[in-house]
PAFI-901279 format. One record per residue (C-alpha): x, y, z; residue in three letters; residue number from 1. Coordinates in steps of 0.05 Angstrom, whole numbers. Example, Ala and Ser with C-alpha at 12.3 -4.5 7.8 and 13.67 -1.06 7.14 Angstrom:
% residues 2
{{246 -90 156} Ala 1}
{{273 -21 143} Ser 2}
% end
This chain:
% residues 432
{{529 -137 26} Met 1}
{{489 -123 -37} Ile 2}
{{548 -81 -78} Arg 3}
{{494 -76 -130} Ser 4}
{{437 -4 -122} Ile 5}
{{401 -53 -184} Arg 6}
{{402 -103 -126} Gly 7}
{{380 -69 -70} Arg 8}
{{337 -41 -110} Leu 9}
{{302 -111 -135} Leu 10}
{{310 -131 -64} Leu 11}
{{271 -82 -29} Leu 12}
{{222 -76 -77} Ala 13}
{{209 -155 -74} Ala 14}
{{204 -142 10} Ala 15}
{{167 -96 14} Trp 16}
{{120 -128 -49} Leu 17}
{{124 -190 -9} Gly 18}
{{106 -158 63} Ala 19}
{{51 -123 32} Ala 20}
{{8 -190 -5} Leu 21}
{{31 -225 55} Leu 22}
{{-3 -190 104} Ala 23}
{{-59 -172 49} Ala 24}
{{-62 -242 46} Phe 25}
{{-77 -244 121} Leu 26}
{{-114 -192 125} Phe 27}
{{-165 -218 73} Ile 28}
{{-157 -286 96} Ser 29}
{{-185 -259 161} Ala 30}
{{-249 -221 139} Leu 31}
{{-262 -284 94} Leu 32}
{{-259 -330 150} Glu 33}
{{-305 -279 201} Asp 34}
{{-355 -284 142} Phe 35}
{{-360 -362 142} Val 36}
{{-354 -363 208} Thr 37}
{{-414 -318 217} Asp 38}
{{-453 -359 162} Arg 39}
{{-452 -418 199} Phe 40}
{{-460 -385 259} Asp 41}
{{-525 -347 240} Ala 42}
{{-556 -412 206} Glu 43}
{{-542 -449 278} Ala 44}
{{-580 -388 318} Ala 45}
{{-629 -390 265} Ser 46}
{{-641 -461 286} Leu 47}
{{-639 -447 358} Ala 48}
{{-684 -405 349} Asp 49}
{{-732 -451 317} Ala 50}
{{-723 -508 370} Leu 51}
{{-733 -448 427} Leu 52}
{{-802 -431 390} Ala 53}
{{-818 -508 382} Ala 54}
{{-825 -516 457} Val 55}
{{-874 -509 496} Glu 56}
{{-910 -534 572} Thr 57}
{{-953 -564 593} Asp 58}
{{-1017 -554 645} Glu 59}
{{-969 -599 695} Glu 60}
{{-907 -551 679} Gly 61}
{{-856 -599 643} Arg 62}
{{-820 -567 579} Val 63}
{{-831 -606 515} Glu 64}
{{-811 -612 445} Leu 65}
{{-874 -602 397} Asp 66}
{{-843 -617 333} Asp 67}
{{-769 -610 323} Pro 68}
{{-751 -578 265} Pro 69}
{{-741 -638 202} Ala 70}
{{-663 -624 168} Asp 71}
{{-626 -690 146} Pro 72}
{{-563 -672 172} Arg 73}
{{-588 -676 233} Phe 74}
{{-609 -747 223} Asp 75}
{{-539 -774 201} Leu 76}
{{-500 -802 264} Pro 77}
{{-432 -769 288} Leu 78}
{{-427 -716 227} Thr 79}
{{-414 -654 280} Gly 80}
{{-492 -622 259} Trp 81}
{{-525 -637 330} Tyr 82}
{{-577 -604 377} Trp 83}
{{-606 -613 438} Gln 84}
{{-658 -583 483} Ile 85}
{{-638 -586 556} Gln 86}
{{-681 -557 614} Val 87}
{{-637 -537 669} Gly 88}
{{-577 -601 669} Asp 89}
{{-635 -641 645} Ala 90}
{{-640 -654 572} Val 91}
{{-703 -676 554} Ile 92}
{{-695 -677 464} Ala 93}
{{-631 -686 418} Arg 94}
{{-621 -694 349} Ser 95}
{{-624 -771 315} Gly 96}
{{-541 -751 299} Ser 97}
{{-516 -741 377} Leu 98}
{{-542 -806 389} Leu 99}
{{-537 -826 466} Asp 100}
{{-482 -763 472} Gly 101}
{{-492 -697 502} Arg 102}
{{-456 -624 488} Leu 103}
{{-433 -586 527} Gln 104}
{{-429 -506 531} Ala 105}
{{-418 -457 569} Pro 106}
{{-477 -425 614} Ala 107}
{{-525 -375 586} Gly 108}
{{-523 -343 512} Asp 109}
{{-457 -367 472} Phe 110}
{{-455 -326 409} Ala 111}
{{-408 -378 375} Gly 112}
{{-347 -413 398} Gly 113}
{{-309 -477 388} Lys 114}
{{-310 -545 434} Gly 115}
{{-302 -613 422} Val 116}
{{-353 -669 409} Gly 117}
{{-371 -739 438} Ala 118}
{{-302 -774 378} Asp 119}
{{-259 -716 397} Gly 120}
{{-274 -678 336} Ala 121}
{{-274 -599 333} Val 122}
{{-347 -568 334} Leu 123}
{{-375 -503 324} Arg 124}
{{-421 -493 387} Val 125}
{{-480 -440 390} Leu 126}
{{-535 -440 451} Arg 127}
{{-593 -391 464} Arg 128}
{{-627 -394 536} Gln 129}
{{-707 -366 543} Val 130}
{{-744 -376 606} Ser 131}
{{-821 -401 599} Leu 132}
{{-875 -387 635} Pro 133}
{{-894 -448 682} Gly 134}
{{-818 -463 682} Ser 135}
{{-770 -454 741} Asp 136}
{{-700 -475 698} Ala 137}
{{-688 -438 637} Pro 138}
{{-693 -481 574} Val 139}
{{-626 -484 527} Ala 140}
{{-614 -501 458} Ala 141}
{{-550 -520 436} Ile 142}
{{-527 -533 359} Val 143}
{{-470 -552 335} Thr 144}
{{-431 -548 257} Ala 145}
{{-366 -589 234} Pro 146}
{{-306 -539 252} Gln 147}
{{-288 -583 199} Gly 148}
{{-329 -569 143} Gln 149}
{{-321 -490 169} Ile 150}
{{-254 -504 143} Asp 151}
{{-253 -532 76} His 152}
{{-292 -477 60} Ser 153}
{{-245 -426 77} Leu 154}
{{-186 -465 45} Arg 155}
{{-239 -471 -20} Gln 156}
{{-240 -388 -15} Ile 157}
{{-169 -381 9} Ser 158}
{{-122 -422 -46} Arg 159}
{{-152 -387 -101} Pro 160}
{{-142 -318 -64} Leu 161}
{{-67 -340 -51} Gly 162}
{{-61 -359 -125} Ile 163}
{{-83 -298 -147} Ala 164}
{{-39 -255 -105} Leu 165}
{{26 -302 -121} Ala 166}
{{3 -279 -190} Gly 167}
{{-9 -220 -166} Leu 168}
{{67 -206 -140} Gly 169}
{{95 -247 -202} Ile 170}
{{68 -200 -251} Val 171}
{{94 -135 -193} Met 172}
{{160 -167 -184} Ala 173}
{{175 -161 -270} Ala 174}
{{141 -94 -271} Ala 175}
{{195 -73 -213} Ser 176}
{{253 -103 -254} Leu 177}
{{232 -61 -319} Val 178}
{{226 -5 -270} Gln 179}
{{285 -8 -246} Val 180}
{{335 -30 -311} Thr 181}
{{289 32 -346} Ala 182}
{{303 79 -285} Gly 183}
{{374 59 -276} Leu 184}
{{387 61 -361} Asp 185}
{{399 136 -345} Ser 186}
{{469 120 -297} Leu 187}
{{492 68 -345} Asn 188}
{{490 125 -397} Gln 189}
{{538 163 -340} Val 190}
{{575 98 -333} Arg 191}
{{595 99 -404} Arg 192}
{{609 172 -407} Asp 193}
{{661 163 -350} Leu 194}
{{694 106 -395} Ala 195}
{{703 151 -455} Gln 196}
{{733 207 -419} Val 197}
{{772 159 -383} Arg 198}
{{789 127 -455} Ala 199}
{{820 200 -474} Gly 200}
{{756 200 -522} His 201}
{{716 256 -478} Lys 202}
{{734 306 -430} Ser 203}
{{661 320 -406} Arg 204}
{{604 284 -380} Leu 205}
{{548 298 -429} Thr 206}
{{486 337 -381} Pro 207}
{{430 273 -368} Pro 208}
{{359 281 -394} Pro 209}
{{342 269 -325} Val 210}
{{340 323 -264} Ser 211}
{{367 284 -207} Glu 212}
{{438 253 -246} Leu 213}
{{444 334 -273} Arg 214}
{{476 353 -207} Pro 215}
{{517 292 -199} Leu 216}
{{541 307 -268} Ala 217}
{{556 369 -261} Ala 218}
{{602 352 -195} Glu 219}
{{638 306 -234} Ile 220}
{{654 352 -292} Asn 221}
{{674 407 -235} Ala 222}
{{721 346 -212} Ala 223}
{{753 344 -280} Leu 224}
{{759 416 -299} Asp 225}
{{791 419 -227} Gly 226}
{{839 354 -240} Asn 227}
{{851 390 -316} Ala 228}
{{874 454 -281} Ala 229}
{{916 417 -233} Leu 230}
{{943 378 -283} Leu 231}
{{965 444 -320} Ala 232}
{{998 478 -265} Arg 233}
{{1034 425 -253} Ser 234}
{{1059 419 -330} Arg 235}
{{1067 485 -322} Gln 236}
{{1113 483 -251} His 237}
{{1151 428 -275} Leu 238}
{{1166 467 -342} Gly 239}
{{1189 529 -296} Asn 240}
{{1230 476 -261} Leu 241}
{{1261 453 -324} Ala 242}
{{1279 521 -348} His 243}
{{1305 533 -285} Ser 244}
{{1352 485 -276} Leu 245}
{{1377 476 -363} Lys 246}
{{1397 552 -363} Thr 247}
{{1445 531 -294} Pro 248}
{{1475 475 -325} Leu 249}
{{1482 502 -398} Ala 250}
{{1533 559 -358} Ala 251}
{{1562 508 -328} Leu 252}
{{1572 466 -397} Ala 253}
{{1599 523 -419} Asn 254}
{{1656 528 -359} Glu 255}
{{1677 473 -355} Leu 256}
{{1729 449 -421} Pro 257}
{{1713 399 -471} Ala 258}
{{1741 352 -433} Asp 259}
{{1730 356 -366} His 260}
{{1692 296 -340} Lys 261}
{{1640 329 -306} Gly 262}
{{1608 358 -374} Gln 263}
{{1589 277 -380} Ala 264}
{{1552 292 -309} Leu 265}
{{1522 352 -339} Ile 266}
{{1494 319 -400} Ala 267}
{{1466 263 -362} Arg 268}
{{1424 316 -319} Met 269}
{{1392 357 -381} Asp 270}
{{1383 286 -410} Arg 271}
{{1340 269 -353} Leu 272}
{{1302 341 -350} Ile 273}
{{1288 340 -415} Gly 274}
{{1250 260 -410} Trp 275}
{{1223 287 -353} His 276}
{{1191 359 -385} Leu 277}
{{1174 309 -454} Arg 278}
{{1121 256 -406} Arg 279}
{{1099 328 -366} Ala 280}
{{1075 353 -431} Arg 281}
{{1060 290 -468} Ser 282}
{{1013 265 -413} Ala 283}
{{929 261 -418} Gly 284}
{{888 284 -366} Pro 285}
{{860 220 -325} Arg 286}
{{794 198 -284} Ala 287}
{{805 225 -220} Leu 288}
{{480 149 219} Gly 289}
{{420 166 266} Gln 290}
{{421 176 336} Arg 291}
{{351 187 384} Thr 292}
{{354 218 452} Pro 293}
{{309 157 489} Val 294}
{{281 197 548} Arg 295}
{{241 253 499} Pro 296}
{{199 197 468} Val 297}
{{176 171 527} Ile 298}
{{151 237 558} Asp 299}
{{116 249 471} Asp 300}
{{80 174 486} Ile 301}
{{61 194 553} Leu 302}
{{41 243 537} Met 303}
{{5 225 488} Val 304}
{{-32 171 522} Leu 305}
{{-42 221 584} Arg 306}
{{-120 216 576} Trp 307}
{{-123 143 583} Pro 308}
{{-77 134 642} Met 309}
{{-112 190 679} Gln 310}
{{-181 158 680} Asp 311}
{{-144 88 704} Lys 312}
{{-105 141 753} Gly 313}
{{-49 105 733} Met 314}
{{13 130 763} Thr 315}
{{83 115 728} Val 316}
{{153 116 743} Arg 317}
{{207 123 695} Ile 318}
{{277 110 719} Asp 319}
{{322 131 651} Cys 320}
{{392 158 640} Pro 321}
{{400 230 606} Ala 322}
{{442 199 558} Thr 323}
{{401 136 528} Ala 324}
{{413 135 455} Ala 325}
{{382 82 409} Phe 326}
{{424 84 345} Ala 327}
{{369 91 299} Gly 328}
{{309 141 275} Glu 329}
{{257 166 318} Arg 330}
{{210 141 284} Gln 331}
{{232 70 301} Asp 332}
{{233 76 372} Leu 333}
{{175 110 377} Glu 334}
{{141 50 350} Glu 335}
{{166 11 383} Met 336}
{{157 43 463} Ile 337}
{{92 67 438} Gly 338}
{{59 12 413} Asn 339}
{{89 -33 483} Leu 340}
{{70 39 521} Thr 341}
{{-4 39 498} Glu 342}
{{-14 -46 512} Asn 343}
{{17 -38 580} Ala 344}
{{-41 25 594} Val 345}
{{-94 -13 571} Lys 346}
{{-92 -70 609} Trp 347}
{{-53 -42 665} Gly 348}
{{-87 -27 718} Arg 349}
{{-65 30 769} Ala 350}
{{18 21 755} Arg 351}
{{65 38 700} Leu 352}
{{142 28 693} Gln 353}
{{190 44 654} Ile 354}
{{256 25 667} Thr 355}
{{323 49 607} Val 356}
{{385 12 625} Thr 357}
{{448 13 581} Arg 358}
{{515 -22 571} Ala 359}
{{539 -61 515} Asp 360}
{{465 -55 492} Ala 361}
{{406 -13 500} Leu 362}
{{349 -48 548} Arg 363}
{{283 -25 554} Ile 364}
{{232 -53 605} Arg 365}
{{158 -33 603} Ile 366}
{{119 -60 657} Glu 367}
{{54 -54 679} Asp 368}
{{-4 -89 741} Asp 369}
{{-62 -122 692} Gly 370}
{{-80 -188 685} Pro 371}
{{-12 -206 645} Gly 372}
{{-1 -259 612} Met 373}
{{12 -343 609} Ala 374}
{{91 -361 589} Asp 375}
{{52 -417 541} Thr 376}
{{23 -344 517} Asp 377}
{{78 -306 509} Ala 378}
{{125 -337 445} Pro 379}
{{47 -326 403} Arg 380}
{{33 -258 413} Ala 381}
{{109 -235 388} Leu 382}
{{84 -278 310} Ile 383}
{{41 -239 259} Arg 384}
{{-15 -248 280} Gly 385}
{{-10 -264 344} Gly 386}
{{-62 -223 403} Arg 387}
{{-22 -152 444} Leu 388}
{{-87 -183 496} Asp 389}
{{-45 -197 556} Glu 390}
{{-89 -248 572} His 391}
{{-82 -293 518} Gly 392}
{{-142 -291 472} Ala 393}
{{-133 -308 399} Ser 394}
{{-143 -245 357} Gly 395}
{{-115 -215 305} Ser 396}
{{-65 -163 337} Gly 397}
{{-1 -144 301} Leu 398}
{{26 -94 356} Gly 399}
{{80 -135 399} Leu 400}
{{92 -179 319} Ala 401}
{{112 -103 300} Ile 402}
{{154 -89 361} Val 403}
{{202 -150 342} Ala 404}
{{194 -149 278} Asp 405}
{{230 -72 287} Leu 406}
{{272 -96 343} Ala 407}
{{297 -159 298} Ala 408}
{{315 -110 239} Leu 409}
{{357 -60 287} His 410}
{{385 -126 324} Gly 411}
{{342 -131 376} Gly 412}
{{303 -173 408} Ser 413}
{{240 -173 450} Leu 414}
{{221 -216 505} Arg 415}
{{160 -223 552} Leu 416}
{{148 -239 620} Glu 417}
{{118 -236 682} Arg 418}
{{134 -171 721} Ser 419}
{{144 -156 788} Asp 420}
{{78 -99 791} Leu 421}
{{31 -170 772} Gly 422}
{{25 -156 705} Gly 423}
{{68 -157 638} Leu 424}
{{152 -130 628} Ala 425}
{{152 -133 562} Ala 426}
{{234 -124 559} Val 427}
{{262 -82 496} Leu 428}
{{333 -100 475} Gly 429}
{{369 -57 417} Leu 430}
{{435 -20 404} Pro 431}
{{459 26 442} Ala 432}
% end
């Protein structure tokens, strides 16, 4: 545990700054990836349209490519820049770079996706399909571009972006250091004033120039005043006690003969009382969790999601003890249960089940009867950038990753597994 306020503030600022810069890098990188990929797809689509425009059908119904486009990139062998014209399953023309190879792509129009070339290289594939008069089979144009070239273009952009964001982070970290140091200077002044009070050079704190510390200084001054008043009363009581003891001692000394052995004891008691009284008079003054019920959160979230559930005719079953509670803020629990429930409603077909149990820890299980998620896709879905889609497709979703981060932040965990309903079961473990 960090015991320094400056350290805590700097660590918190660094954490949020790092998270913000990382999120900005991922978001801008995703936009740049879409932009670069779309540019390649647009170029491939333009070539596919040109190829299809050059296809003709002769009088006997044979399909031929009349005038193939001239592009030197499609003449060099095994470069990843390929095109192919096929009628049904028969290839009638191909680029010189393809040699004797054959391109494969899903049927119909395929507007950009990844494939593998004959040499094992990853390709960006686009397929356009049309029907020509006089031809029984559809005519398709398949155009590919090397994925490596696309990735290289992205790296050329991402590298300076990362350097720029890192530089921005350094500047903002330095600004945070200056800001925290300047902000805590008033606290240092309070510390110095307290040291002056403790040393006996001052009796009270000087009111700080910042309004946030004035109540603290006022409370400390009130404590000092109370301490001084208590010390004054203690001295007064001690003086009264000493006086009340000295008077009978003096009377007793007068009653006893001067050579009586009790006179020595009386003198000793008188010296002790006087010593404690002087010591008292000369002594100076000295410097003196959140808890959130689970069921109301579930009810509020289901009320928000009632319309999409009603549109699907989805039924929900809730099994939650009334005493189940989360050791944390309500907004964190809403974030976690809300993301998981929204995901279940989105991909579920007709059934949603929420089961809450508590023992040493709180366990919230949210299940649906949707398509589910493959076991191999579950770990990837829990990292930032993994997708919420239960079918495991790649994307830029953040919901499950946010839930996993929040759960880990509270000392819990998120686990994805197959539900008995047939879909996905998200199991959230949290401190009770």
